Residue frames as qw, qx, qy, qz and C-alpha x, y, z in Angstrom:
[[0.908, -0.243, -0.114, -0.323, 4.15, 14.88, 17.14],
 [0.156, 0.605, -0.749, 0.219, 7.31, 13.92, 19.02],
 [0.572, -0.225, 0.679, -0.401, 5.56, 11.47, 21.34],
 [0.890, 0.330, 0.163, -0.270, 4.08, 9.54, 18.43],
 [0.594, 0.651, -0.469, 0.052, 7.43, 9.34, 16.68],
 [0.157, -0.518, 0.771, -0.336, 9.02, 8.08, 19.89],
 [0.777, -0.005, 0.513, -0.365, 6.39, 5.36, 20.15],
 [0.843, 0.513, -0.100, -0.126, 7.08, 4.34, 16.57],
 [0.290, 0.684, -0.644, 0.184, 10.83, 4.33, 17.17],
 [0.458, -0.348, 0.733, -0.364, 10.32, 2.06, 20.20],
 [0.875, 0.227, 0.309, -0.294, 8.15, -0.29, 18.19],
 [0.685, 0.649, -0.330, -0.019, 10.70, -0.45, 15.40],
 [0.053, 0.611, -0.739, 0.277, 13.55, -1.12, 17.80],
 [0.682, -0.195, 0.575, -0.407, 11.46, -3.81, 19.48],
 [0.919, 0.301, 0.210, -0.141, 11.21, -5.87, 16.30],
 [0.357, 0.787, -0.498, -0.065, 14.75, -5.30, 15.03],
 [0.401, -0.438, 0.801, -0.074, 16.14, -8.30, 16.99],
 [0.793, 0.271, 0.527, -0.140, 13.94, -10.53, 14.83],
 [0.631, 0.773, -0.050, -0.045, 15.62, -9.04, 11.76],
 [0.255, -0.773, 0.568, 0.123, 19.17, -9.55, 13.03],
 [0.794, 0.419, -0.412, -0.159, 21.15, -11.84, 10.69],
 [0.151, -0.600, 0.748, -0.240, 23.29, -13.20, 13.52],
 [0.650, -0.083, 0.709, -0.260, 21.21, -16.36, 13.82],
 [0.771, 0.527, -0.072, -0.351, 20.98, -16.94, 10.09],
 [0.923, -0.086, 0.316, 0.202, 22.77, -19.92, 8.58],
 [0.580, -0.016, 0.380, 0.721, 24.47, -18.16, 5.69],
 [0.122, 0.540, -0.075, -0.830, 24.55, -15.02, 3.60],
 [0.725, 0.584, 0.248, -0.266, 22.71, -14.83, 0.31],
 [0.371, -0.301, 0.659, 0.580, 24.70, -16.22, -2.61],
 [0.482, 0.466, -0.115, -0.733, 23.28, -15.03, -5.89],
 [0.481, 0.323, -0.720, -0.382, 24.10, -18.27, -7.75],
 [0.159, 0.050, -0.963, 0.212, 23.02, -20.66, -5.09],
 [0.005, 0.418, 0.861, -0.291, 19.59, -22.10, -4.32],
 [0.128, -0.020, -0.168, -0.977, 17.82, -19.39, -6.29],
 [0.655, -0.189, -0.276, -0.677, 14.62, -21.44, -6.29],
 [0.314, 0.040, -0.908, 0.273, 15.38, -23.85, -3.49],
 [0.064, -0.495, -0.731, 0.466, 12.59, -22.25, -1.56],
 [0.160, 0.761, 0.539, 0.324, 9.69, -20.02, -2.47],
 [0.306, -0.819, -0.182, 0.450, 11.05, -17.18, -0.42],
 [0.327, -0.379, 0.378, 0.779, 13.29, -16.14, -3.27],
 [0.030, -0.104, -0.646, -0.756, 10.56, -15.97, -5.85],
 [0.519, -0.031, 0.052, -0.852, 6.83, -16.01, -6.39],
 [0.371, -0.031, -0.917, -0.143, 6.18, -19.70, -5.87],
 [0.567, -0.543, -0.528, -0.324, 3.39, -21.15, -3.74],
 [0.585, -0.364, -0.474, 0.548, 5.39, -20.54, -0.58],
 [0.138, -0.003, -0.047, 0.989, 5.17, -16.80, -1.30],
 [0.203, -0.635, -0.675, -0.314, 1.64, -16.18, -0.01],
 [0.200, -0.217, -0.342, 0.892, 2.20, -12.87, 1.69],
 [0.220, 0.720, 0.544, -0.370, -0.80, -10.49, 1.90],
 [0.472, 0.656, 0.385, 0.447, -1.64, -8.43, -1.18],
 [0.090, -0.985, -0.090, -0.119, -1.20, -5.14, 0.71],
 [0.609, -0.615, 0.307, 0.395, 2.48, -5.80, 1.47],
 [0.591, 0.800, -0.101, -0.022, 4.56, -4.21, -1.29],
 [0.332, 0.740, -0.557, 0.178, 8.11, -5.15, -2.27],
 [0.730, -0.475, 0.425, -0.247, 8.14, -8.28, -0.13],
 [0.895, -0.001, 0.416, 0.163, 9.71, -10.70, -2.61],
 [0.005, 0.665, -0.544, -0.512, 12.55, -10.86, -5.10],
 [0.892, 0.401, 0.061, -0.201, 12.90, -12.78, -8.36],
 [0.751, -0.179, 0.449, 0.450, 15.54, -14.84, -10.11],
 [0.096, -0.464, 0.397, 0.786, 17.50, -13.17, -12.90],
 [0.093, -0.012, -0.726, -0.681, 15.36, -12.62, -15.98],
 [0.061, -0.524, -0.845, 0.084, 12.01, -13.20, -14.22],
 [0.104, -0.189, -0.089, -0.972, 9.26, -10.60, -14.48],
 [0.032, -0.507, -0.822, 0.258, 5.90, -9.90, -12.90],
 [0.123, -0.311, -0.242, -0.911, 3.06, -7.58, -13.84],
 [0.126, -0.400, -0.799, 0.430, 0.38, -6.60, -11.37],
 [0.211, -0.473, -0.283, -0.808, -2.87, -4.70, -11.11],
 [0.207, -0.324, -0.755, 0.531, -4.42, -3.65, -7.81],
 [0.219, -0.611, -0.334, -0.684, -7.69, -1.90, -7.13],
 [0.325, -0.215, -0.657, 0.645, -7.95, -0.26, -3.72],
 [0.248, -0.685, -0.330, -0.600, -10.67, 1.67, -1.98],
 [0.302, -0.141, -0.618, 0.712, -10.72, 3.51, 1.35],
 [0.263, -0.732, -0.467, -0.421, -13.77, 4.93, 3.09],
 [0.263, -0.027, -0.467, 0.844, -13.57, 7.73, 5.68],
 [0.307, -0.684, -0.487, -0.448, -16.52, 9.08, 7.66],
 [0.536, -0.820, -0.200, 0.019, -16.65, 11.57, 10.51],
 [0.307, 0.730, -0.359, 0.494, -13.86, 13.38, 12.30],
 [0.779, -0.438, -0.331, 0.303, -11.63, 12.90, 15.32],
 [0.015, 0.849, -0.369, 0.377, -9.63, 15.15, 17.59],
 [0.263, -0.431, 0.830, -0.238, -7.15, 12.72, 19.06],
 [0.090, -0.103, -0.981, -0.140, -9.30, 9.61, 19.47],
 [0.196, 0.448, 0.616, -0.618, -12.47, 11.54, 20.34],
 [0.246, 0.523, 0.670, 0.466, -15.25, 11.87, 17.74],
 [0.017, 0.388, 0.165, -0.907, -16.38, 15.42, 16.99],
 [0.411, 0.647, 0.637, -0.076, -19.58, 16.57, 15.28],
 [0.371, 0.577, 0.339, 0.644, -20.09, 18.99, 12.42],
 [0.239, -0.924, -0.168, -0.248, -21.24, 21.61, 14.91],
 [0.705, -0.591, 0.095, 0.380, -18.11, 21.07, 17.00],
 [0.608, 0.132, 0.311, 0.718, -16.03, 21.87, 13.92],
 [0.075, 0.785, 0.293, 0.540, -18.06, 25.04, 13.27],
 [0.511, -0.854, -0.098, 0.012, -17.53, 26.01, 16.92],
 [0.732, -0.293, 0.167, 0.591, -13.76, 25.75, 16.30],
 [0.014, 0.724, -0.128, -0.678, -14.14, 28.66, 13.86],
 [0.203, -0.068, 0.786, 0.580, -14.27, 26.69, 10.57],
 [0.525, 0.353, 0.071, -0.771, -16.96, 27.36, 8.00],
 [0.756, 0.272, -0.482, -0.349, -16.67, 23.97, 6.30],
 [0.583, -0.383, 0.674, -0.243, -16.78, 20.56, 7.98],
 [0.409, 0.278, -0.801, -0.338, -15.72, 17.47, 5.99],
 [0.768, -0.157, 0.325, -0.529, -18.11, 14.58, 6.56],
 [0.908, 0.054, 0.415, 0.031, -17.05, 11.74, 4.24],
 [0.171, 0.726, -0.557, -0.366, -14.30, 10.86, 1.83],
 [0.927, 0.139, 0.349, -0.013, -13.83, 8.00, -0.63],
 [0.057, 0.724, -0.585, -0.362, -10.54, 7.29, -2.37],
 [0.940, 0.237, 0.243, -0.023, -10.30, 4.75, -5.21],
 [0.084, -0.745, 0.582, 0.315, -6.98, 3.73, -6.66],
 [0.944, 0.331, 0.014, 0.011, -5.89, 1.62, -9.63],
 [0.354, -0.744, 0.524, 0.215, -2.28, 0.59, -9.10],
 [0.861, 0.483, -0.161, 0.002, -0.28, -0.62, -12.10],
 [0.472, -0.720, 0.502, 0.080, 2.97, -2.39, -11.26],
 [0.851, 0.441, -0.283, 0.046, 5.86, -4.21, -12.89],
 [0.581, -0.667, 0.458, 0.089, 8.86, -6.09, -11.51],
 [0.813, 0.514, -0.262, 0.076, 11.97, -7.35, -13.30],
 [0.768, -0.541, 0.235, 0.249, 14.99, -9.14, -11.92],
 [0.382, 0.845, -0.371, -0.055, 18.07, -7.61, -13.53],
 [0.404, 0.378, -0.807, 0.208, 20.11, -10.22, -11.64],
 [0.643, -0.368, -0.667, 0.080, 19.72, -12.57, -8.70],
 [0.420, -0.235, -0.426, 0.766, 20.90, -9.71, -6.49],
 [0.116, 0.272, 0.133, -0.946, 18.50, -6.97, -7.55],
 [0.162, 0.556, 0.792, 0.195, 14.83, -6.88, -8.50],
 [0.008, -0.006, 0.073, 0.997, 13.56, -3.62, -9.96],
 [0.040, 0.591, 0.793, -0.143, 10.02, -2.43, -9.32],
 [0.047, -0.078, -0.151, -0.984, 7.82, 0.38, -10.69],
 [0.001, -0.568, -0.804, 0.176, 4.31, 1.36, -9.56],
 [0.053, -0.134, -0.172, -0.975, 1.97, 4.05, -10.84],
 [0.115, 0.461, 0.785, -0.398, -1.34, 4.82, -9.07],
 [0.114, -0.352, -0.446, -0.815, -4.38, 6.25, -10.81],
 [0.064, -0.267, -0.696, 0.663, -6.59, 7.97, -8.22],
 [0.238, -0.547, -0.449, -0.665, -10.13, 9.19, -7.86],
 [0.212, -0.176, -0.637, 0.720, -11.02, 11.11, -4.70],
 [0.269, -0.629, -0.462, -0.565, -14.48, 12.25, -3.60],
 [0.230, -0.142, -0.607, 0.748, -15.21, 14.37, -0.53],
 [0.244, -0.719, -0.508, -0.406, -18.43, 15.68, 0.97],
 [0.249, -0.028, -0.441, 0.862, -18.55, 18.61, 3.39],
 [0.134, -0.783, -0.607, 0.007, -21.21, 20.57, 5.26],
 [0.231, 0.153, -0.041, 0.960, -21.44, 24.37, 5.18],
 [0.112, 0.534, 0.549, -0.634, -23.83, 26.82, 6.88],
 [0.312, 0.644, 0.578, 0.391, -26.42, 28.19, 4.49],
 [0.184, 0.204, -0.010, 0.962, -26.14, 31.94, 3.80],
 [0.352, -0.298, 0.043, -0.886, -28.41, 33.98, 6.08],
 [0.859, -0.293, -0.189, -0.376, -29.62, 30.74, 7.71],
 [0.047, 0.614, -0.732, 0.289, -27.00, 29.88, 10.36],
 [0.629, -0.195, 0.642, -0.393, -29.05, 27.03, 11.83],
 [0.896, 0.349, 0.236, -0.141, -29.18, 25.13, 8.55],
 [0.324, -0.537, 0.640, 0.444, -26.40, 23.55, 6.51],
 [0.784, 0.537, -0.091, -0.299, -25.90, 22.43, 2.94],
 [0.851, -0.160, 0.416, 0.279, -23.75, 19.71, 1.40],
 [0.326, 0.830, -0.361, -0.272, -20.84, 20.51, -0.85],
 [0.936, -0.005, 0.313, 0.162, -19.04, 17.85, -2.89],
 [0.130, 0.819, -0.484, -0.280, -15.62, 17.90, -4.51],
 [0.950, 0.104, 0.279, 0.090, -13.84, 15.42, -6.76],
 [0.106, 0.776, -0.548, -0.292, -10.39, 14.98, -8.27],
 [0.945, 0.087, 0.312, 0.047, -8.89, 12.25, -10.42],
 [0.471, 0.801, -0.368, 0.006, -5.67, 11.51, -12.23],
 [0.816, 0.187, -0.442, 0.321, -2.26, 9.89, -11.92],
 [0.594, -0.800, 0.055, 0.066, -0.45, 9.93, -8.59],
 [0.087, -0.816, 0.561, 0.111, 3.29, 9.82, -7.91],
 [0.855, 0.329, -0.400, -0.018, 5.41, 7.24, -9.74],
 [0.625, -0.641, 0.441, -0.070, 7.40, 4.95, -7.43],
 [0.729, 0.485, -0.478, 0.067, 10.64, 3.30, -8.53],
 [0.623, -0.625, 0.427, -0.195, 12.42, 0.85, -6.23],
 [0.544, 0.405, -0.735, 0.018, 15.01, -1.87, -5.95],
 [0.863, -0.424, 0.123, -0.247, 14.77, -5.00, -3.80],
 [0.368, 0.609, -0.678, 0.183, 18.11, -6.36, -2.60],
 [0.900, -0.312, -0.306, 0.006, 18.50, -9.72, -0.75],
 [0.152, -0.820, 0.465, -0.297, 20.69, -9.14, 2.30],
 [0.054, -0.341, 0.926, -0.155, 20.91, -12.67, 3.70],
 [0.819, -0.065, -0.262, -0.507, 19.09, -15.96, 3.86],
 [0.730, -0.348, 0.567, -0.159, 19.07, -19.23, 5.76],
 [0.235, -0.314, 0.847, 0.360, 20.73, -22.22, 4.09],
 [0.267, 0.363, 0.877, 0.165, 17.40, -23.54, 2.79],
 [0.040, -0.205, -0.271, -0.940, 16.13, -19.99, 2.05],
 [0.310, -0.600, -0.735, -0.063, 13.27, -20.48, 4.48],
 [0.269, -0.834, -0.250, 0.411, 14.22, -17.19, 6.18],
 [0.514, 0.415, 0.224, 0.717, 15.17, -14.09, 4.23],
 [0.175, -0.763, -0.208, 0.586, 15.91, -10.45, 4.87],
 [0.482, 0.507, 0.403, 0.590, 15.63, -7.89, 2.07],
 [0.160, -0.435, -0.093, 0.881, 16.39, -4.22, 1.70],
 [0.321, 0.757, 0.536, 0.192, 13.85, -2.02, -0.07],
 [0.269, -0.450, 0.069, 0.849, 15.28, 1.18, -1.53],
 [0.325, 0.616, 0.633, 0.338, 13.08, 3.43, -3.62],
 [0.090, -0.205, 0.011, 0.975, 12.31, 6.91, -4.84],
 [0.275, 0.701, 0.639, -0.156, 8.93, 8.55, -5.39],
 [0.258, 0.103, 0.360, 0.891, 8.80, 10.79, -8.46],
 [0.186, 0.470, 0.438, -0.744, 6.35, 13.75, -8.18],
 [0.016, 0.151, 0.717, 0.681, 4.14, 12.98, -11.19],
 [0.109, -0.651, -0.749, 0.052, 0.88, 13.60, -9.31],
 [0.045, 0.668, 0.184, 0.720, -0.79, 17.02, -9.49],
 [0.337, -0.410, -0.552, 0.643, -0.67, 19.37, -6.48],
 [0.054, 0.123, -0.077, -0.988, -2.61, 22.13, -8.24],
 [0.098, -0.467, -0.844, -0.244, -6.10, 20.67, -8.25],
 [0.125, -0.013, 0.173, -0.977, -8.71, 23.43, -7.96],
 [0.294, 0.465, 0.743, -0.380, -12.42, 23.59, -7.16],
 [0.223, 0.362, 0.605, 0.673, -14.26, 24.23, -10.45],
 [0.140, -0.826, -0.537, -0.099, -16.88, 26.29, -8.62],
 [0.319, -0.921, -0.042, 0.221, -14.53, 28.69, -6.87],
 [0.628, 0.666, -0.251, 0.316, -11.23, 28.26, -8.79],
 [0.370, -0.770, 0.461, -0.242, -9.58, 27.89, -5.36],
 [0.392, 0.375, -0.836, 0.077, -6.88, 25.31, -4.77],
 [0.827, -0.365, -0.335, -0.267, -8.31, 22.26, -3.06],
 [0.539, -0.712, 0.403, -0.203, -7.12, 21.21, 0.38],
 [0.100, -0.564, 0.818, 0.060, -4.24, 18.78, 0.96],
 [0.572, 0.008, 0.811, -0.124, -6.23, 15.48, 0.98],
 [0.680, 0.621, 0.307, -0.242, -7.70, 16.25, -2.46],
 [0.227, 0.773, -0.520, -0.286, -4.33, 16.68, -4.19],
 [0.958, 0.223, -0.132, -0.127, -3.04, 13.70, -6.19],
 [0.799, 0.244, -0.331, 0.439, 0.66, 13.78, -5.29],
 [0.596, -0.606, -0.204, 0.486, 3.21, 15.09, -2.82],
 [0.275, 0.956, -0.030, 0.097, 4.99, 17.47, -5.20],
 [0.227, -0.797, 0.560, -0.001, 8.36, 16.38, -3.79],
 [0.662, 0.309, -0.682, 0.032, 10.92, 13.68, -4.47],
 [0.698, -0.529, 0.289, -0.386, 10.58, 11.21, -1.59],
 [0.180, 0.397, -0.896, 0.077, 12.91, 8.47, -0.35],
 [0.863, -0.169, -0.111, -0.464, 11.29, 5.07, 0.25],
 [0.208, 0.423, -0.856, 0.212, 13.59, 2.96, 2.48],
 [0.823, -0.278, 0.115, -0.482, 12.48, -0.26, 4.16],
 [0.002, -0.346, 0.936, -0.068, 13.34, -3.76, 5.38],
 [0.838, -0.042, -0.140, -0.525, 11.35, -6.97, 4.89],
 [0.119, -0.333, 0.921, -0.162, 11.84, -10.23, 6.79],
 [0.829, 0.024, -0.196, -0.524, 9.99, -13.44, 5.86],
 [0.216, -0.306, 0.914, -0.157, 10.10, -16.88, 7.49],
 [0.766, 0.124, -0.304, -0.553, 8.43, -19.88, 5.81],
 [0.017, -0.257, 0.948, -0.188, 7.88, -23.31, 7.27],
 [0.125, 0.229, 0.951, -0.166, 5.43, -26.24, 7.08],
 [0.048, 0.582, 0.716, 0.382, 2.87, -24.57, 4.86],
 [0.199, -0.918, -0.323, 0.114, 2.84, -21.33, 6.79],
 [0.525, 0.303, -0.064, 0.793, 4.78, -18.11, 6.73],
 [0.242, -0.893, -0.297, 0.237, 5.12, -14.99, 8.78],
 [0.544, 0.355, 0.070, 0.757, 6.82, -11.75, 8.02],
 [0.221, -0.830, -0.263, 0.440, 7.44, -8.24, 9.15],
 [0.490, 0.489, 0.233, 0.682, 8.21, -5.10, 7.22],
 [0.213, -0.741, -0.202, 0.604, 9.26, -1.60, 8.25],
 [0.436, 0.483, 0.417, 0.635, 8.96, 1.17, 5.69],
 [0.152, -0.684, -0.231, 0.674, 9.02, 4.94, 5.51],
 [0.414, 0.738, 0.326, 0.422, 8.45, 7.92, 3.23],
 [0.446, -0.530, -0.069, 0.718, 11.05, 10.69, 3.71],
 [0.361, 0.896, 0.256, 0.044, 10.21, 13.99, 1.98],
 [0.613, -0.076, 0.137, 0.774, 13.03, 15.85, 0.27],
 [0.122, -0.044, 0.103, 0.986, 12.52, 19.63, 0.44],
 [0.368, 0.482, 0.401, -0.687, 9.47, 21.70, -0.47],
 [0.490, 0.440, 0.683, 0.318, 7.29, 21.37, -3.53],
 [0.232, 0.314, 0.321, 0.863, 6.42, 24.07, -6.04],
 [0.321, -0.735, -0.398, -0.446, 3.51, 25.26, -3.92],
 [0.011, -0.634, 0.413, -0.654, 5.73, 25.99, -0.91],
 [0.710, -0.430, 0.359, -0.426, 4.89, 23.08, 1.37],
 [0.348, 0.307, -0.886, -0.018, 6.02, 19.56, 2.15],
 [0.824, -0.337, -0.293, -0.349, 3.86, 16.68, 3.40],
 [0.528, -0.642, 0.505, -0.231, 4.88, 15.08, 6.67],
 [0.216, 0.374, -0.900, -0.053, 7.17, 12.06, 6.76],
 [0.869, -0.153, -0.052, -0.468, 5.43, 8.71, 7.12],
 [0.032, 0.394, -0.905, 0.154, 6.61, 5.62, 9.01],
 [0.852, -0.100, -0.019, -0.513, 4.90, 2.26, 9.15],
 [0.051, -0.331, 0.938, -0.087, 5.47, -1.28, 10.36],
 [0.826, 0.010, -0.113, -0.552, 3.44, -4.39, 9.63],
 [0.176, -0.287, 0.937, -0.092, 3.52, -8.02, 10.73],
 [0.768, 0.125, -0.171, -0.604, 1.53, -10.86, 9.20],
 [0.425, -0.173, 0.888, -0.037, 0.91, -14.60, 9.27],
 [0.638, 0.309, -0.367, -0.602, -0.17, -16.60, 6.21],
 [0.560, -0.132, 0.804, -0.151, -1.38, -20.18, 6.06],
 [0.306, 0.209, -0.735, -0.568, -1.60, -22.46, 3.04],
 [0.728, 0.034, 0.391, -0.563, -4.96, -24.26, 2.86],
 [0.862, 0.217, 0.445, 0.108, -4.26, -26.31, -0.26],
 [0.592, 0.036, 0.400, 0.698, -2.33, -26.00, -3.54],
 [0.182, 0.610, 0.438, 0.635, -4.56, -23.14, -4.69],
 [0.313, -0.840, -0.230, -0.379, -5.59, -21.23, -1.57],
 [0.494, -0.076, -0.508, 0.701, -3.95, -19.40, 1.32],
 [0.272, -0.878, -0.333, -0.211, -5.29, -17.03, 3.96],
 [0.471, 0.212, -0.328, 0.791, -3.58, -14.29, 5.94],
 [0.350, -0.877, -0.325, 0.044, -4.00, -12.02, 8.94],
 [0.523, 0.314, -0.102, 0.786, -2.01, -8.83, 9.35],
 [0.285, -0.864, -0.298, 0.290, -1.59, -5.89, 11.71],
 [0.502, 0.441, 0.098, 0.738, -0.19, -2.57, 10.50],
 [0.302, -0.801, -0.273, 0.439, 0.75, 0.54, 12.43],
 [0.468, 0.501, 0.203, 0.699, 1.51, 3.90, 10.82],
 [0.247, -0.781, -0.242, 0.520, 2.39, 7.39, 11.97],
 [0.468, 0.518, 0.301, 0.649, 2.70, 10.51, 9.82],
 [0.317, -0.324, -0.240, 0.859, 3.70, 14.09, 10.52],
 [0.212, 0.838, 0.326, -0.383, 2.04, 17.46, 10.02],
 [0.592, 0.635, 0.221, 0.445, 2.70, 19.58, 6.94],
 [0.545, -0.287, -0.128, 0.777, 5.46, 22.17, 7.24],
 [0.004, -0.049, 0.133, 0.990, 3.58, 25.08, 5.61],
 [0.294, 0.488, 0.687, -0.451, 0.01, 26.26, 5.74],
 [0.208, 0.521, 0.609, 0.560, -2.42, 27.07, 2.99],
 [0.043, -0.150, 0.087, -0.984, -3.77, 30.62, 2.98],
 [0.611, -0.285, -0.282, -0.683, -7.38, 29.46, 2.96],
 [0.095, 0.111, -0.892, 0.428, -8.36, 27.91, 6.31],
 [0.611, -0.147, -0.023, -0.778, -12.13, 27.63, 6.09],
 [0.943, -0.087, -0.249, -0.203, -11.78, 23.82, 6.41],
 [0.640, -0.624, 0.447, 0.040, -9.61, 21.81, 8.83],
 [0.896, 0.241, 0.272, 0.254, -8.36, 19.92, 5.75],
 [0.465, 0.772, -0.045, 0.430, -6.45, 23.09, 4.79],
 [0.406, -0.854, 0.289, -0.151, -4.69, 23.43, 8.16],
 [0.585, 0.509, -0.611, 0.160, -1.11, 22.22, 7.92],
 [0.074, -0.390, 0.747, -0.533, -0.93, 21.65, 11.67],
 [0.711, -0.011, 0.446, -0.544, -3.97, 19.30, 11.63],
 [0.756, 0.414, -0.399, -0.313, -2.70, 16.65, 9.23],
 [0.184, 0.415, -0.867, 0.204, -0.57, 14.39, 11.45],
 [0.809, -0.251, 0.155, -0.508, -1.69, 11.25, 13.25],
 [0.023, -0.311, 0.950, -0.005, -1.28, 7.56, 13.86],
 [0.821, 0.037, -0.038, -0.568, -3.41, 4.52, 13.11],
 [0.227, -0.250, 0.941, -0.011, -3.37, 0.77, 13.69],
 [0.733, 0.193, -0.228, -0.610, -5.27, -1.56, 11.33],
 [0.544, -0.121, 0.830, -0.018, -6.04, -5.26, 11.27],
 [0.531, 0.459, -0.388, -0.598, -6.37, -6.87, 7.84],
 [0.708, -0.005, 0.700, -0.091, -7.49, -10.24, 6.52],
 [0.327, 0.566, -0.504, -0.565, -6.57, -11.68, 3.12],
 [0.853, 0.162, 0.491, -0.075, -7.17, -14.53, 0.67],
 [0.074, 0.580, -0.632, -0.510, -4.86, -15.68, -2.17],
 [0.881, 0.297, 0.336, -0.153, -5.82, -17.91, -5.13],
 [0.192, -0.576, 0.650, 0.456, -2.94, -19.37, -7.17],
 [0.853, 0.459, 0.206, -0.139, -3.10, -20.62, -10.77],
 [0.350, -0.567, 0.595, 0.450, 0.17, -21.99, -12.15],
 [0.284, 0.400, -0.637, -0.595, 1.06, -23.22, -15.65],
 [0.018, -0.063, -0.996, -0.057, -0.23, -26.75, -15.05],
 [0.236, 0.506, 0.681, -0.474, -3.62, -25.47, -13.99],
 [0.343, 0.577, -0.167, -0.722, -3.87, -23.18, -17.01],
 [0.202, 0.241, -0.856, -0.411, -3.16, -26.23, -19.23],
 [0.084, 0.270, 0.941, -0.188, -5.85, -28.25, -17.45],
 [0.305, 0.604, 0.359, -0.643, -8.35, -25.45, -17.96],
 [0.272, 0.476, -0.506, -0.666, -7.39, -25.25, -21.66],
 [0.099, 0.052, -0.968, -0.225, -8.17, -28.96, -22.08],
 [0.281, 0.397, 0.721, -0.493, -11.73, -28.38, -20.87],
 [0.426, 0.521, -0.141, -0.726, -12.58, -26.75, -24.20],
 [0.674, 0.172, 0.718, 0.026, -14.21, -29.20, -26.61],
 [0.027, -0.181, 0.623, 0.761, -13.71, -29.33, -30.37],
 [0.583, 0.317, 0.297, -0.687, -17.24, -28.73, -31.68],
 [0.560, 0.417, -0.531, -0.480, -16.52, -30.65, -34.93],
 [0.621, 0.122, -0.773, -0.052, -15.66, -34.04, -33.46],
 [0.721, -0.599, -0.137, -0.319, -16.65, -33.72, -29.80],
 [0.833, -0.052, -0.327, 0.444, -13.12, -34.49, -28.64],
 [0.432, -0.832, -0.031, 0.345, -11.17, -32.61, -26.06],
 [0.437, 0.858, -0.217, 0.163, -8.77, -30.17, -27.60],
 [0.866, -0.209, -0.087, 0.446, -5.18, -31.21, -27.02],
 [0.168, -0.933, 0.146, 0.283, -2.80, -28.49, -25.91],
 [0.754, 0.594, -0.146, 0.239, -0.11, -27.99, -28.49],
 [0.750, -0.384, -0.052, 0.536, 3.41, -28.31, -27.18],
 [0.184, 0.973, -0.044, 0.132, 5.24, -25.00, -27.12],
 [0.772, 0.148, -0.227, 0.575, 8.98, -24.71, -27.34],
 [0.322, 0.158, -0.283, 0.889, 10.74, -22.54, -24.80],
 [0.380, -0.714, -0.404, -0.427, 7.44, -21.88, -22.99],
 [0.066, 0.423, -0.498, 0.754, 7.81, -19.88, -19.83],
 [0.301, -0.396, -0.811, 0.307, 6.49, -20.97, -16.44],
 [0.182, -0.448, -0.128, -0.866, 3.60, -18.75, -15.58],
 [0.259, -0.398, -0.792, 0.385, 1.83, -18.22, -12.29],
 [0.187, -0.535, -0.240, -0.788, -1.19, -16.05, -11.68],
 [0.218, -0.274, -0.735, 0.581, -2.31, -14.89, -8.27],
 [0.278, -0.639, -0.356, -0.623, -5.74, -13.46, -7.51],
 [0.400, -0.176, -0.632, 0.640, -5.87, -11.86, -4.07],
 [0.269, -0.755, -0.277, -0.531, -8.04, -9.76, -1.80],
 [0.424, -0.136, -0.576, 0.686, -7.38, -8.02, 1.52],
 [0.269, -0.768, -0.324, -0.482, -9.80, -6.08, 3.71],
 [0.442, 0.012, -0.520, 0.731, -8.85, -3.97, 6.72],
 [0.350, -0.823, -0.357, -0.270, -10.40, -2.11, 9.64],
 [0.160, 0.573, -0.439, 0.673, -8.82, 0.39, 12.04],
 [0.661, -0.473, -0.563, 0.146, -8.59, -0.59, 15.71],
 [0.427, -0.643, -0.183, 0.609, -6.85, 2.60, 16.88],
 [0.378, 0.649, 0.214, 0.624, -6.70, 6.15, 15.54],
 [0.384, -0.706, -0.207, 0.558, -5.14, 9.21, 17.15],
 [0.455, 0.568, 0.354, 0.587, -5.34, 12.24, 14.87],
 [0.165, -0.292, -0.122, 0.934, -4.29, 15.86, 15.07],
 [0.083, 0.543, 0.750, 0.368, -7.73, 17.21, 14.31],
 [0.791, 0.289, 0.393, -0.370, -10.40, 17.80, 13.48],
 [0.137, 0.441, -0.774, -0.433, -9.29, 15.23, 10.90],
 [0.828, 0.079, -0.216, -0.512, -11.27, 12.58, 9.03],
 [0.517, -0.357, 0.763, -0.151, -11.16, 9.05, 10.42],
 [0.317, 0.227, -0.831, -0.396, -10.82, 5.85, 8.44],
 [0.798, -0.077, 0.219, -0.556, -13.70, 3.35, 8.40],
 [0.865, -0.011, 0.495, 0.077, -12.43, 0.48, 6.26],
 [0.183, 0.659, -0.552, -0.477, -10.22, -0.37, 3.29],
 [0.884, 0.196, 0.418, -0.069, -10.31, -3.01, 0.57],
 [0.114, 0.651, -0.605, -0.444, -7.76, -4.15, -2.02],
 [0.898, 0.208, 0.385, -0.044, -8.14, -6.72, -4.78],
 [0.050, 0.757, -0.521, -0.390, -5.43, -7.60, -7.22],
 [0.943, 0.315, 0.103, 0.016, -4.09, -9.74, -10.03],
 [0.201, -0.756, 0.572, 0.245, -0.42, -10.69, -10.39],
 [0.932, 0.362, 0.015, -0.011, 1.09, -12.61, -13.31],
 [0.398, -0.698, 0.542, 0.244, 4.66, -13.92, -13.05],
 [0.836, 0.523, -0.160, -0.049, 6.83, -15.14, -15.95]]
């Protein structure tokens, strides 16, 4: 897909001037202004969308734990941007036509700031994938039957570091480097229980390869609003144990967030992604999902989000709402020595594709949803 990669390269180069540190007031100093502005931590000024990963750093010793639940629905198939029917897929010589796919993911994450200059991050997804396909009935070529497949288990573990590169004097503008590695903990040997055949690429839980995860994130915050942009990629390193390698993936996203009050913020985001074909083919080609040369594509999504913040003071206020049943008095919160500041964020983001161009027949995305909980200490 050279043309698609060229379009992505042009898009990336087009936004790089916004990331240039030449106009920035000063470089990041680890000991200075660590919490002068929310851009260096997870304060209320950090209301980036939930779907943007690795967008913030922490002060030395701070930690954050997160849980995200994501779901993606796919229905129908495209060749390029043109819808194709089940019969069209059969006419291409395939004997199985995928019709729908649902992927659910539980993402467990943790972040820890080893110093003001590096925040470490780990994420492990737990996946469940369902796919429905249509097949001609034996001896009845004009009739079809539905076949369903399902896989579940852990995906690939992702380890990363977030490094502040520079910041404005008041830390209202920041640029960070994301550098990570994907560890192949997800299975690539999932088989169909009915046929004992290895399932096609989309039904496997991992890549089977060590993958580099480089990226850059820029955030600007001002007057209760913030905007940011992030470029990220997945670079495959070699072949996996099954003799293939998934295509490289490149994506860029830009968003705007607005604070409504001390507890709420909303966001709008656009994300573009392009990914390559697989470099080796499966032997079984009864379905387009098993064709290595039909896995590449590009997609543009628009996404809308909502954040709800609960800091330590609000937790204390909620605690005081509990009434002592014995005397009818409000319970008084007991003072705690060396208590840590805690902030909890509840967030949701929903997205819809506005453009898809797929090497197909390949299944098209309908919508995606992510909800999450983040607790910072």
